[in-house]
All heavy atoms as TSV, in Angstrom:
chain	resi	resn	atom	element	x	y	z
A	1	SER	N	N	80.813	109.558	95.122
A	1	SER	CA	C	79.466	109.202	95.555
A	1	SER	C	C	79.524	108.123	96.524
A	1	SER	O	O	80.592	107.393	96.678
A	1	SER	CB	C	78.575	108.808	94.398
A	1	SER	OG	O	79.082	108.242	93.332
A	2	GLU	N	N	78.476	107.908	97.300
A	2	GLU	CA	C	78.379	106.879	98.331
A	2	GLU	C	C	77.221	106.030	98.085
A	2	GLU	O	O	76.120	106.488	97.681
A	2	GLU	CB	C	78.239	107.570	99.660
A	2	GLU	CG	C	78.475	106.660	100.823
A	2	GLU	CD	C	78.442	107.391	102.195
A	2	GLU	OE1	O	79.446	108.174	102.369
A	2	GLU	OE2	O	77.612	107.192	103.035
A	3	LEU	N	N	77.477	104.668	98.306
A	3	LEU	CA	C	76.379	103.748	98.091
A	3	LEU	C	C	76.407	102.770	99.252
A	3	LEU	O	O	77.472	102.259	99.634
A	3	LEU	CB	C	76.733	103.049	96.729
A	3	LEU	CG	C	75.751	101.989	96.162
A	3	LEU	CD1	C	74.467	102.600	95.725
A	3	LEU	CD2	C	76.386	101.267	94.959
A	4	GLN	N	N	75.238	102.437	99.697
A	4	GLN	CA	C	75.142	101.386	100.720
A	4	GLN	C	C	73.965	100.456	100.415
A	4	GLN	O	O	72.938	100.903	100.096
A	4	GLN	CB	C	74.956	101.995	102.163
A	4	GLN	CG	C	74.894	100.982	103.230
A	4	GLN	CD	C	74.864	101.650	104.619
A	4	GLN	OE1	O	75.633	102.439	104.944
A	4	GLN	NE2	N	73.954	101.064	105.530
A	5	GLY	N	N	74.300	99.168	100.530
A	5	GLY	CA	C	73.160	98.236	100.311
A	5	GLY	C	C	73.656	96.787	100.441
A	5	GLY	O	O	74.864	96.567	100.840
A	6	PHE	N	N	72.766	95.912	100.179
A	6	PHE	CA	C	73.141	94.459	100.318
A	6	PHE	C	C	73.756	93.985	99.062
A	6	PHE	O	O	73.309	94.229	97.914
A	6	PHE	CB	C	71.882	93.584	100.633
A	6	PHE	CG	C	71.346	93.940	102.042
A	6	PHE	CD1	C	70.237	94.793	102.061
A	6	PHE	CD2	C	71.930	93.457	103.178
A	6	PHE	CE1	C	69.744	95.109	103.414
A	6	PHE	CE2	C	71.388	93.768	104.410
A	6	PHE	CZ	C	70.296	94.665	104.520
A	7	VAL	N	N	74.828	93.182	99.166
A	7	VAL	CA	C	75.560	92.700	98.012
A	7	VAL	C	C	74.729	91.590	97.335
A	7	VAL	O	O	74.136	90.766	97.988
A	7	VAL	CB	C	76.958	92.044	98.493
A	7	VAL	CG1	C	77.670	91.332	97.466
A	7	VAL	CG2	C	77.845	93.137	99.128
A	8	THR	N	N	74.616	91.705	96.024
A	8	THR	CA	C	73.857	90.741	95.315
A	8	THR	C	C	74.730	89.785	94.532
A	8	THR	O	O	74.278	88.702	94.201
A	8	THR	CB	C	72.815	91.398	94.332
A	8	THR	OG1	O	73.555	92.294	93.532
A	8	THR	CG2	C	71.770	92.144	95.093
A	9	ALA	N	N	75.967	90.220	94.246
A	9	ALA	CA	C	76.890	89.341	93.460
A	9	ALA	C	C	78.327	89.687	93.803
A	9	ALA	O	O	78.607	90.840	94.029
A	9	ALA	CB	C	76.617	89.436	91.968
A	10	VAL	N	N	79.258	88.734	93.771
A	10	VAL	CA	C	80.638	88.962	94.066
A	10	VAL	C	C	81.435	88.329	92.879
A	10	VAL	O	O	81.219	87.202	92.481
A	10	VAL	CB	C	81.032	88.299	95.362
A	10	VAL	CG1	C	82.571	88.551	95.541
A	10	VAL	CG2	C	80.224	88.852	96.540
A	11	SER	N	N	82.291	89.172	92.343
A	11	SER	CA	C	83.148	88.599	91.252
A	11	SER	C	C	84.491	89.393	91.479
A	11	SER	O	O	84.704	90.409	90.833
A	11	SER	CB	C	82.577	88.929	89.886
A	11	SER	OG	O	83.482	88.496	88.871
A	12	GLU	N	N	85.314	88.910	92.380
A	12	GLU	CA	C	86.525	89.653	92.807
A	12	GLU	C	C	87.361	90.019	91.572
A	12	GLU	O	O	87.521	89.203	90.682
A	12	GLU	CB	C	87.399	88.727	93.687
A	12	GLU	CG	C	88.498	89.385	94.359
A	12	GLU	CD	C	89.286	88.497	95.401
A	12	GLU	OE1	O	88.717	87.423	95.848
A	12	GLU	OE2	O	90.394	88.814	95.740
A	13	PRO	N	N	87.797	91.330	91.452
A	13	PRO	CA	C	87.815	92.343	92.488
A	13	PRO	C	C	86.641	93.287	92.444
A	13	PRO	O	O	86.769	94.448	92.856
A	13	PRO	CB	C	89.049	93.102	92.060
A	13	PRO	CG	C	89.103	93.037	90.522
A	13	PRO	CD	C	88.463	91.650	90.200
A	14	SER	N	N	85.458	92.827	92.018
A	14	SER	CA	C	84.307	93.678	92.012
A	14	SER	C	C	83.134	92.973	92.647
A	14	SER	O	O	83.163	91.744	92.901
A	14	SER	CB	C	83.914	94.162	90.608
A	14	SER	OG	O	83.539	93.007	89.872
A	15	PHE	N	N	82.121	93.788	92.987
A	15	PHE	CA	C	80.886	93.197	93.547
A	15	PHE	C	C	79.720	94.080	93.164
A	15	PHE	O	O	79.932	95.259	92.717
A	15	PHE	CB	C	80.969	92.925	95.025
A	15	PHE	CG	C	81.315	94.144	95.896
A	15	PHE	CD1	C	80.336	94.922	96.451
A	15	PHE	CD2	C	82.627	94.468	96.119
A	15	PHE	CE1	C	80.666	96.040	97.253
A	15	PHE	CE2	C	82.925	95.674	96.881
A	15	PHE	CZ	C	81.917	96.380	97.465
A	16	THR	N	N	78.456	93.652	93.425
A	16	THR	CA	C	77.350	94.421	92.960
A	16	THR	C	C	76.452	94.752	94.190
A	16	THR	O	O	76.227	93.909	94.986
A	16	THR	CB	C	76.517	93.650	91.939
A	16	THR	OG1	O	77.379	93.290	90.856
A	16	THR	CG2	C	75.411	94.477	91.352
A	17	ILE	N	N	76.040	96.069	94.130
A	17	ILE	CA	C	75.026	96.543	95.253
A	17	ILE	C	C	74.029	97.330	94.473
A	17	ILE	O	O	74.385	98.251	93.694
A	17	ILE	CB	C	75.698	97.491	96.278
A	17	ILE	CG1	C	76.811	96.849	97.049
A	17	ILE	CG2	C	74.681	97.988	97.254
A	17	ILE	CD1	C	77.557	97.814	98.010
A	18	LEU	N	N	72.769	96.988	94.673
A	18	LEU	CA	C	71.676	97.785	94.045
A	18	LEU	C	C	71.839	97.971	92.609
A	18	LEU	O	O	71.568	99.029	91.960
A	18	LEU	CB	C	71.562	99.180	94.760
A	18	LEU	CG	C	71.346	99.165	96.271
A	18	LEU	CD1	C	71.499	100.546	96.822
A	18	LEU	CD2	C	69.999	98.565	96.597
A	19	GLY	N	N	72.359	96.911	91.853
A	19	GLY	CA	C	72.506	96.999	90.457
A	19	GLY	C	C	73.752	97.806	90.000
A	19	GLY	O	O	74.002	97.892	88.812
A	20	VAL	N	N	74.518	98.276	90.949
A	20	VAL	CA	C	75.772	98.977	90.596
A	20	VAL	C	C	76.931	98.183	90.811
A	20	VAL	O	O	77.094	97.504	91.912
A	20	VAL	CB	C	75.883	100.323	91.478
A	20	VAL	CG1	C	77.208	100.999	91.181
A	20	VAL	CG2	C	74.683	101.199	91.175
A	21	THR	N	N	77.837	98.036	89.852
A	21	THR	CA	C	79.116	97.284	89.971
A	21	THR	C	C	80.114	98.190	90.689
A	21	THR	O	O	80.419	99.228	90.256
A	21	THR	CB	C	79.609	96.908	88.593
A	21	THR	OG1	O	78.700	96.084	87.950
A	21	THR	CG2	C	80.934	96.119	88.737
A	22	VAL	N	N	80.596	97.679	91.858
A	22	VAL	CA	C	81.626	98.334	92.665
A	22	VAL	C	C	83.014	97.713	92.314
A	22	VAL	O	O	83.104	96.484	92.596
A	22	VAL	CB	C	81.280	98.264	94.118
A	22	VAL	CG1	C	82.362	98.979	94.941
A	22	VAL	CG2	C	79.910	98.888	94.437
A	23	GLU	N	N	83.851	98.424	91.711
A	23	GLU	CA	C	85.139	97.923	91.320
A	23	GLU	C	C	86.222	98.361	92.273
A	23	GLU	O	O	86.291	99.542	92.622
A	23	GLU	CB	C	85.537	98.349	89.881
A	23	GLU	CG	C	84.557	97.866	88.850
A	23	GLU	CD	C	84.946	98.235	87.418
A	23	GLU	OE1	O	85.949	98.933	87.239
A	23	GLU	OE2	O	84.158	97.883	86.455
A	24	THR	N	N	87.034	97.456	92.766
A	24	THR	CA	C	88.089	97.786	93.665
A	24	THR	C	C	89.409	97.621	92.939
A	24	THR	O	O	89.549	96.899	91.929
A	24	THR	CB	C	88.117	96.824	94.909
A	24	THR	OG1	O	88.445	95.484	94.538
A	24	THR	CG2	C	86.772	96.934	95.632
A	25	ASP	N	N	90.452	98.384	93.414
A	25	ASP	CA	C	91.775	98.263	92.805
A	25	ASP	C	C	92.807	98.564	93.893
A	25	ASP	O	O	92.535	98.471	95.109
A	25	ASP	CB	C	91.890	99.290	91.565
A	25	ASP	CG	C	91.755	100.713	92.084
A	25	ASP	OD1	O	91.934	101.069	93.236
A	25	ASP	OD2	O	91.409	101.578	91.184
A	26	GLY	N	N	94.064	98.682	93.492
A	26	GLY	CA	C	95.139	98.821	94.456
A	26	GLY	C	C	95.047	100.076	95.392
A	26	GLY	O	O	95.712	100.051	96.344
A	27	ARG	N	N	94.242	100.967	94.952
A	27	ARG	CA	C	94.066	102.237	95.803
A	27	ARG	C	C	92.893	102.099	96.747
A	27	ARG	O	O	92.696	102.970	97.653
A	27	ARG	CB	C	93.872	103.421	94.934
A	27	ARG	CG	C	95.090	103.754	94.125
A	27	ARG	CD	C	94.851	104.949	93.229
A	27	ARG	NE	N	93.697	104.681	92.357
A	27	ARG	CZ	C	93.703	104.727	91.017
A	27	ARG	NH1	N	94.818	105.005	90.347
A	27	ARG	NH2	N	92.556	104.435	90.346
A	28	THR	N	N	92.054	101.082	96.629
A	28	THR	CA	C	90.910	100.971	97.534
A	28	THR	C	C	91.295	100.604	98.963
A	28	THR	O	O	92.152	99.821	99.183
A	28	THR	CB	C	89.974	99.834	97.004
A	28	THR	OG1	O	89.671	100.084	95.566
A	28	THR	CG2	C	88.680	99.738	97.796
A	29	GLU	N	N	90.645	101.312	99.823
A	29	GLU	CA	C	90.828	100.979	101.322
A	29	GLU	C	C	89.637	100.055	101.729
A	29	GLU	O	O	88.519	100.289	101.395
A	29	GLU	CB	C	90.801	102.220	102.191
A	29	GLU	CG	C	91.951	103.171	101.943
A	29	GLU	CD	C	91.919	104.377	102.790
A	29	GLU	OE1	O	91.188	104.381	103.818
A	29	GLU	OE2	O	92.628	105.324	102.399
A	30	TYR	N	N	90.035	99.039	102.486
A	30	TYR	CA	C	89.032	98.071	102.973
A	30	TYR	C	C	88.903	98.181	104.433
A	30	TYR	O	O	89.910	98.281	105.187
A	30	TYR	CB	C	89.477	96.616	102.615
A	30	TYR	CG	C	89.682	96.443	101.168
A	30	TYR	CD1	C	91.004	96.756	100.569
A	30	TYR	CD2	C	88.682	95.965	100.337
A	30	TYR	CE1	C	91.188	96.542	99.153
A	30	TYR	CE2	C	88.922	95.813	98.961
A	30	TYR	CZ	C	90.122	96.121	98.374
A	30	TYR	OH	O	90.305	95.944	97.036
A	31	ARG	N	N	87.636	98.154	104.948
A	31	ARG	CA	C	87.399	98.272	106.437
A	31	ARG	C	C	86.402	97.252	106.895
A	31	ARG	O	O	85.483	96.982	106.112
A	31	ARG	CB	C	87.006	99.705	106.768
A	31	ARG	CG	C	88.031	100.774	106.449
A	31	ARG	CD	C	87.749	102.134	107.003
A	31	ARG	NE	N	88.851	102.964	106.811
A	31	ARG	CZ	C	89.944	103.098	107.571
A	31	ARG	NH1	N	90.014	102.365	108.654
A	31	ARG	NH2	N	90.883	103.903	107.274
A	32	ASP	N	N	86.514	96.884	108.101
A	32	ASP	CA	C	85.586	95.915	108.708
A	32	ASP	C	C	84.456	96.710	109.420
A	32	ASP	O	O	84.382	97.916	109.282
A	32	ASP	CB	C	86.260	94.939	109.664
A	32	ASP	CG	C	86.856	95.502	110.902
A	32	ASP	OD1	O	86.572	96.748	111.187
A	32	ASP	OD2	O	87.509	94.864	111.610
A	33	GLU	N	N	83.579	95.944	110.119
A	33	GLU	CA	C	82.470	96.584	110.733
A	33	GLU	C	C	82.838	97.519	111.811
A	33	GLU	O	O	82.009	98.500	112.141
A	33	GLU	CB	C	81.544	95.544	111.424
A	33	GLU	CG	C	80.847	94.566	110.409
A	33	GLU	CD	C	81.585	93.286	110.255
A	33	GLU	OE1	O	82.853	93.279	110.374
A	33	GLU	OE2	O	80.951	92.331	109.864
A	34	GLN	N	N	84.026	97.430	112.370
A	34	GLN	CA	C	84.457	98.350	113.446
A	34	GLN	C	C	85.300	99.498	112.848
A	34	GLN	O	O	85.914	100.250	113.541
A	34	GLN	CB	C	85.355	97.604	114.428
A	34	GLN	CG	C	84.514	96.839	115.408
A	34	GLN	CD	C	84.076	95.462	114.853
A	34	GLN	OE1	O	84.802	94.750	114.215
A	34	GLN	NE2	N	82.814	95.142	115.085
A	35	ASP	N	N	85.327	99.620	111.420
A	35	ASP	CA	C	86.000	100.741	110.833
A	35	ASP	C	C	87.505	100.527	110.857
A	35	ASP	O	O	88.269	101.478	110.699
A	35	ASP	CB	C	85.599	102.111	111.328
A	35	ASP	CG	C	85.880	103.254	110.332
A	35	ASP	OD1	O	85.921	102.944	109.139
A	35	ASP	OD2	O	86.174	104.326	110.769
A	36	LEU	N	N	87.976	99.278	111.145
A	36	LEU	CA	C	89.386	99.001	111.133
A	36	LEU	C	C	89.810	98.525	109.776
A	36	LEU	O	O	89.128	97.821	109.107
A	36	LEU	CB	C	89.669	97.909	112.205
A	36	LEU	CG	C	89.372	98.260	113.685
A	36	LEU	CD1	C	89.417	97.020	114.594
A	36	LEU	CD2	C	90.213	99.422	114.145
A	37	PRO	N	N	91.088	98.884	109.434
A	37	PRO	CA	C	91.604	98.439	108.147
A	37	PRO	C	C	91.792	96.915	108.023
A	37	PRO	O	O	92.205	96.347	109.032
A	37	PRO	CB	C	92.957	99.145	107.999
A	37	PRO	CG	C	93.058	100.044	109.170
A	37	PRO	CD	C	92.044	99.683	110.175
A	38	ILE	N	N	91.410	96.379	106.960
A	38	ILE	CA	C	91.660	94.996	106.581
A	38	ILE	C	C	92.249	94.897	105.213
A	38	ILE	O	O	92.208	95.852	104.452
A	38	ILE	CB	C	90.381	94.116	106.714
A	38	ILE	CG1	C	89.215	94.674	105.860
A	38	ILE	CG2	C	89.903	94.056	108.177
A	38	ILE	CD1	C	87.934	93.798	105.808
A	39	THR	N	N	92.764	93.751	104.879
A	39	THR	CA	C	93.315	93.601	103.467
A	39	THR	C	C	92.222	93.227	102.473
A	39	THR	O	O	91.143	92.843	102.835
A	39	THR	CB	C	94.370	92.423	103.512
A	39	THR	OG1	O	93.673	91.171	103.717
A	39	THR	CG2	C	95.452	92.651	104.503
A	40	ALA	N	N	92.550	93.374	101.188
A	40	ALA	CA	C	91.602	93.028	100.134
A	40	ALA	C	C	91.225	91.511	100.307
A	40	ALA	O	O	90.015	91.136	100.185
A	40	ALA	CB	C	92.234	93.313	98.791
A	41	ALA	N	N	92.237	90.726	100.575
A	41	ALA	CA	C	91.908	89.268	100.754
A	41	ALA	C	C	90.961	88.996	101.889
A	41	ALA	O	O	90.038	88.191	101.772
A	41	ALA	CB	C	93.233	88.535	100.966
A	42	GLU	N	N	91.164	89.655	103.022
A	42	GLU	CA	C	90.226	89.540	104.153
A	42	GLU	C	C	88.873	89.996	103.801
A	42	GLU	O	O	87.871	89.384	104.152
A	42	GLU	CB	C	90.791	90.257	105.368
A	42	GLU	CG	C	92.014	89.709	106.002
A	42	GLU	CD	C	92.620	90.578	107.083
A	42	GLU	OE1	O	92.644	91.826	106.889
A	42	GLU	OE2	O	93.103	90.003	108.064
A	43	PHE	N	N	88.760	91.118	103.068
A	43	PHE	CA	C	87.528	91.636	102.692
A	43	PHE	C	C	86.693	90.702	101.741
A	43	PHE	O	O	85.614	90.337	102.048
A	43	PHE	CB	C	87.658	93.028	101.947
A	43	PHE	CG	C	86.432	93.645	101.519
A	43	PHE	CD1	C	85.676	94.422	102.471
A	43	PHE	CD2	C	85.905	93.453	100.315
A	43	PHE	CE1	C	84.408	94.984	102.085
A	43	PHE	CE2	C	84.641	94.101	99.884
A	43	PHE	CZ	C	83.926	94.799	100.801
A	44	PHE	N	N	87.376	90.185	100.685
A	44	PHE	CA	C	86.685	89.350	99.775
A	44	PHE	C	C	86.445	87.915	100.424
A	44	PHE	O	O	85.497	87.269	99.985
A	44	PHE	CB	C	87.453	89.243	98.450
A	44	PHE	CG	C	87.194	90.462	97.585
A	44	PHE	CD1	C	88.089	91.491	97.552
A	44	PHE	CD2	C	86.000	90.491	96.870
A	44	PHE	CE1	C	87.749	92.584	96.692
A	44	PHE	CE2	C	85.714	91.570	96.085
A	44	PHE	CZ	C	86.544	92.591	96.038
A	45	ASP	N	N	87.230	87.511	101.380
A	45	ASP	CA	C	87.013	86.242	102.092
A	45	ASP	C	C	85.623	86.312	102.783
A	45	ASP	O	O	84.954	85.323	102.913
A	45	ASP	CB	C	88.126	85.939	103.127
A	45	ASP	CG	C	89.305	85.316	102.496
A	45	ASP	OD1	O	89.285	84.974	101.283
A	45	ASP	OD2	O	90.327	85.186	103.170
A	46	GLN	N	N	85.340	87.464	103.314
A	46	GLN	CA	C	84.128	87.659	104.095
A	46	GLN	C	C	82.945	88.113	103.243
A	46	GLN	O	O	81.786	88.101	103.722
A	46	GLN	CB	C	84.298	88.733	105.199
A	46	GLN	CG	C	85.379	88.382	106.258
A	46	GLN	CD	C	85.610	89.497	107.160
A	46	GLN	OE1	O	84.754	90.040	107.778
A	46	GLN	NE2	N	86.932	89.883	107.287
A	47	LEU	N	N	83.210	88.621	102.068
A	47	LEU	CA	C	82.156	89.203	101.193
A	47	LEU	C	C	81.263	88.049	100.627
A	47	LEU	O	O	81.794	87.120	100.120
A	47	LEU	CB	C	82.812	90.034	100.081
A	47	LEU	CG	C	81.858	90.899	99.341
A	47	LEU	CD1	C	81.224	91.919	100.211
A	47	LEU	CD2	C	82.591	91.548	98.147
A	48	ALA	N	N	79.945	88.273	100.753
A	48	ALA	CA	C	79.074	87.281	100.180
A	48	ALA	C	C	77.714	88.005	99.856
A	48	ALA	O	O	77.415	89.000	100.543
A	48	ALA	CB	C	78.890	86.134	101.134
A	49	PRO	N	N	76.934	87.408	98.976
A	49	PRO	CA	C	75.598	88.041	98.769
A	49	PRO	C	C	74.868	88.093	100.081
A	49	PRO	O	O	74.941	87.193	100.918
A	49	PRO	CB	C	74.977	86.991	97.769
A	49	PRO	CG	C	76.095	86.505	96.952
A	49	PRO	CD	C	77.234	86.383	98.058
A	50	GLY	N	N	74.188	89.244	100.321
A	50	GLY	CA	C	73.448	89.455	101.525
A	50	GLY	C	C	74.185	90.240	102.521
A	50	GLY	O	O	73.509	90.723	103.536
A	51	ARG	N	N	75.519	90.420	102.395
A	51	ARG	CA	C	76.250	91.262	103.273
A	51	ARG	C	C	75.882	92.733	103.112
A	51	ARG	O	O	75.788	93.127	101.913
A	51	ARG	CB	C	77.748	91.081	103.145
A	51	ARG	CG	C	78.377	89.829	103.626
A	51	ARG	CD	C	78.311	89.511	105.213
A	51	ARG	NE	N	78.832	90.545	106.079
A	51	ARG	CZ	C	80.008	90.572	106.650
A	51	ARG	NH1	N	80.863	89.614	106.433
A	51	ARG	NH2	N	80.373	91.470	107.406
A	52	LEU	N	N	75.803	93.541	104.099
A	52	LEU	CA	C	75.592	95.003	103.948
A	52	LEU	C	C	76.926	95.678	103.932
A	52	LEU	O	O	77.788	95.564	104.763
A	52	LEU	CB	C	74.820	95.484	105.196
A	52	LEU	CG	C	74.304	96.936	105.180
A	52	LEU	CD1	C	73.446	97.222	104.015
A	52	LEU	CD2	C	73.614	97.233	106.474
A	53	VAL	N	N	77.134	96.432	102.797
A	53	VAL	CA	C	78.423	97.066	102.513
A	53	VAL	C	C	78.120	98.483	102.056
A	53	VAL	O	O	77.201	98.782	101.389
A	53	VAL	CB	C	79.194	96.310	101.414
A	53	VAL	CG1	C	80.423	97.084	100.971
A	53	VAL	CG2	C	79.537	94.936	101.792
A	54	LYS	N	N	79.042	99.378	102.588
A	54	LYS	CA	C	79.007	100.782	102.144
A	54	LYS	C	C	80.267	100.969	101.239
A	54	LYS	O	O	81.327	100.499	101.527
A	54	LYS	CB	C	79.102	101.676	103.313
A	54	LYS	CG	C	79.118	103.190	102.907
A	54	LYS	CD	C	79.026	104.114	104.107
A	54	LYS	CE	C	80.281	104.178	104.890
A	54	LYS	NZ	N	80.249	105.114	106.007
A	55	ALA	N	N	80.069	101.587	100.106
A	55	ALA	CA	C	81.175	101.886	99.181
A	55	ALA	C	C	81.176	103.371	98.875
A	55	ALA	O	O	80.159	103.981	98.659
A	55	ALA	CB	C	80.962	101.094	97.882
A	56	GLU	N	N	82.391	103.916	98.850
A	56	GLU	CA	C	82.522	105.348	98.504
A	56	GLU	C	C	83.505	105.463	97.373
A	56	GLU	O	O	84.581	104.738	97.378
A	56	GLU	CB	C	83.099	106.182	99.658
A	56	GLU	CG	C	82.181	106.282	100.811
A	56	GLU	CD	C	82.826	107.008	101.996
A	56	GLU	OE1	O	83.538	108.031	101.769
A	56	GLU	OE2	O	82.689	106.600	103.151
A	57	GLY	N	N	83.296	106.324	96.329
A	57	GLY	CA	C	84.216	106.393	95.251
A	57	GLY	C	C	83.696	107.185	94.150
A	57	GLY	O	O	82.762	108.047	94.355
A	58	ALA	N	N	84.318	107.004	92.980
A	58	ALA	CA	C	83.922	107.842	91.802
A	58	ALA	C	C	82.997	107.040	90.923
A	58	ALA	O	O	83.281	105.905	90.528
A	58	ALA	CB	C	85.182	108.232	91.090
A	59	GLU	N	N	81.883	107.603	90.527
A	59	GLU	CA	C	80.978	107.032	89.604
A	59	GLU	C	C	81.509	107.270	88.213
A	59	GLU	O	O	81.555	108.355	87.706
A	59	GLU	CB	C	79.550	107.669	89.757
A	59	GLU	CG	C	78.392	106.674	89.467
A	59	GLU	CD	C	77.106	107.319	89.777
A	59	GLU	OE1	O	76.839	107.519	90.993
A	59	GLU	OE2	O	76.320	107.542	88.846
A	60	VAL	N	N	81.958	106.203	87.479
A	60	VAL	CA	C	82.470	106.321	86.153
A	60	VAL	C	C	81.452	106.007	85.174
A	60	VAL	O	O	81.731	106.259	83.914
A	60	VAL	CB	C	83.781	105.447	86.008
A	60	VAL	CG1	C	84.882	105.979	86.967
A	60	VAL	CG2	C	83.472	104.015	86.372
A	61	ALA	N	N	80.326	105.476	85.457
A	61	ALA	CA	C	79.229	105.238	84.560
A	61	ALA	C	C	78.024	105.050	85.446
A	61	ALA	O	O	78.115	104.950	86.645
A	61	ALA	CB	C	79.504	103.885	83.813
A	62	PRO	N	N	76.826	105.185	84.849
A	62	PRO	CA	C	75.577	105.097	85.681
A	62	PRO	C	C	75.535	103.871	86.633
A	62	PRO	O	O	74.985	103.924	87.648
A	62	PRO	CB	C	74.435	105.067	84.656
A	62	PRO	CG	C	75.093	105.775	83.481
A	62	PRO	CD	C	76.557	105.363	83.437
A	63	THR	N	N	76.177	102.778	86.169
A	63	THR	CA	C	76.071	101.590	87.007
A	63	THR	C	C	77.444	101.035	87.420
A	63	THR	O	O	77.622	99.916	87.740
A	63	THR	CB	C	75.316	100.455	86.262
A	63	THR	OG1	O	75.983	100.169	85.017
A	63	THR	CG2	C	73.870	100.875	86.000
A	64	THR	N	N	78.457	101.913	87.453
A	64	THR	CA	C	79.809	101.536	87.822
A	64	THR	C	C	80.430	102.551	88.777
A	64	THR	O	O	80.452	103.696	88.408
A	64	THR	CB	C	80.749	101.314	86.584
A	64	THR	OG1	O	80.128	100.431	85.674
A	64	THR	CG2	C	82.081	100.742	87.020
A	65	LEU	N	N	80.993	102.016	89.862
A	65	LEU	CA	C	81.607	102.888	90.866
A	65	LEU	C	C	83.085	102.368	91.075
A	65	LEU	O	O	83.182	101.154	91.313
A	65	LEU	CB	C	80.858	102.812	92.190
A	65	LEU	CG	C	81.378	103.664	93.370
A	65	LEU	CD1	C	80.810	105.096	93.212
A	65	LEU	CD2	C	80.937	103.080	94.728
A	66	ILE	N	N	84.042	103.208	90.966
A	66	ILE	CA	C	85.388	102.850	91.368
A	66	ILE	C	C	85.629	103.151	92.758
A	66	ILE	O	O	85.554	104.380	93.122
A	66	ILE	CB	C	86.482	103.561	90.431
A	66	ILE	CG1	C	86.246	103.351	88.933
A	66	ILE	CG2	C	87.883	103.135	90.871
A	66	ILE	CD1	C	86.385	101.925	88.505
A	67	ALA	N	N	85.734	102.176	93.620
A	67	ALA	CA	C	85.745	102.391	95.062
A	67	ALA	C	C	87.044	102.909	95.582
A	67	ALA	O	O	88.136	102.368	95.314
A	67	ALA	CB	C	85.379	101.086	95.797
A	68	GLU	N	N	86.994	104.000	96.419
A	68	GLU	CA	C	88.067	104.494	97.126
A	68	GLU	C	C	88.134	103.837	98.504
A	68	GLU	O	O	89.137	103.538	99.120
A	68	GLU	CB	C	87.993	106.054	97.325
A	68	GLU	CG	C	88.078	106.736	96.099
A	68	GLU	CD	C	87.567	108.187	96.078
A	68	GLU	OE1	O	87.377	108.712	97.233
A	68	GLU	OE2	O	87.426	108.810	95.053
A	69	GLU	N	N	86.912	103.502	99.013
A	69	GLU	CA	C	86.797	102.723	100.271
A	69	GLU	C	C	85.607	101.912	100.307
A	69	GLU	O	O	84.463	102.348	99.843
A	69	GLU	CB	C	86.738	103.840	101.398
A	69	GLU	CG	C	86.654	103.119	102.825
A	69	GLU	CD	C	86.667	104.142	103.968
A	69	GLU	OE1	O	87.616	104.961	104.085
A	69	GLU	OE2	O	85.742	104.174	104.738
A	70	VAL	N	N	85.737	100.697	100.825
A	70	VAL	CA	C	84.605	99.818	101.024
A	70	VAL	C	C	84.601	99.313	102.431
A	70	VAL	O	O	85.636	99.117	103.007
A	70	VAL	CB	C	84.652	98.663	100.021
A	70	VAL	CG1	C	84.331	99.074	98.604
A	70	VAL	CG2	C	85.926	97.833	100.091
A	71	GLN	N	N	83.476	99.154	103.051
A	71	GLN	CA	C	83.378	98.824	104.452
A	71	GLN	C	C	82.144	98.034	104.741
A	71	GLN	O	O	81.082	98.288	104.248
A	71	GLN	CB	C	83.218	100.150	105.306
A	71	GLN	CG	C	83.180	99.853	106.791
A	71	GLN	CD	C	83.099	101.123	107.623
A	71	GLN	OE1	O	83.274	102.233	107.145
A	71	GLN	NE2	N	82.913	101.035	108.862
A	72	PHE	N	N	82.414	96.935	105.581
A	72	PHE	CA	C	81.188	96.178	106.016
A	72	PHE	C	C	80.416	97.026	107.027
A	72	PHE	O	O	81.008	97.687	107.830
A	72	PHE	CB	C	81.672	94.833	106.741
A	72	PHE	CG	C	82.155	93.847	105.762
A	72	PHE	CD1	C	83.559	93.496	105.858
A	72	PHE	CD2	C	81.402	93.323	104.804
A	72	PHE	CE1	C	84.069	92.566	104.940
A	72	PHE	CE2	C	81.908	92.384	103.947
A	72	PHE	CZ	C	83.214	92.001	103.952
A	73	GLU	N	N	79.059	96.970	106.884
A	73	GLU	CA	C	78.236	97.719	107.831
A	73	GLU	C	C	77.544	96.700	108.739
A	73	GLU	O	O	77.286	95.624	108.307
A	73	GLU	CB	C	77.197	98.503	107.037
A	73	GLU	CG	C	77.798	99.638	106.209
A	73	GLU	CD	C	78.369	100.778	107.095
A	73	GLU	OE1	O	77.577	101.373	107.830
A	73	GLU	OE2	O	79.542	101.044	107.013
A	74	VAL	N	N	77.148	97.160	109.944
A	74	VAL	CA	C	76.432	96.344	110.889
A	74	VAL	C	C	74.955	96.449	110.570
A	74	VAL	O	O	74.492	97.576	110.528
A	74	VAL	CB	C	76.772	96.726	112.300
A	74	VAL	CG1	C	75.944	95.854	113.325
A	74	VAL	CG2	C	78.282	96.624	112.603
A	75	GLU	N	N	74.308	95.388	110.441
A	75	GLU	CA	C	72.863	95.353	110.241
A	75	GLU	C	C	72.151	95.618	111.614
A	75	GLU	O	O	72.487	95.011	112.559
A	75	GLU	CB	C	72.320	94.044	109.692
A	75	GLU	CG	C	72.865	93.811	108.221
A	75	GLU	CD	C	72.460	92.448	107.753
A	75	GLU	OE1	O	71.278	92.163	107.867
A	75	GLU	OE2	O	73.307	91.790	107.234
A	76	ASP	N	N	71.260	96.586	111.626
A	76	ASP	CA	C	70.451	96.807	112.775
A	76	ASP	C	C	69.498	95.776	113.152
A	76	ASP	O	O	68.853	95.231	112.232
A	76	ASP	CB	C	69.782	98.228	112.716
A	76	ASP	CG	C	70.743	99.315	112.530
A	76	ASP	OD1	O	71.930	99.252	113.096
A	76	ASP	OD2	O	70.437	100.353	111.845
C-alpha cells in the first residue's frame, strides 16, 4: 500500500502519517525530493513533523505500515 501525508510524529526508526505508524528497517529504501537515494541517517536528520512524505510498503495492521520505500515529497 501507499500512503502520503504530513508527518505528525518521529520516533526513529519509525514515524507517523495520518495516524499510521510507518516502520523502517534495513530493507527500506530512502529517497529525497528529487527521487535520489539517501541514507537512513540523512532521511531521519531531515525528517520532522510537517514534512510531506510518501511511504510504500506492506500494511501489517490497520495502523502500521512496514516501509519498502520512503520519500520526501515537494509541497506544491
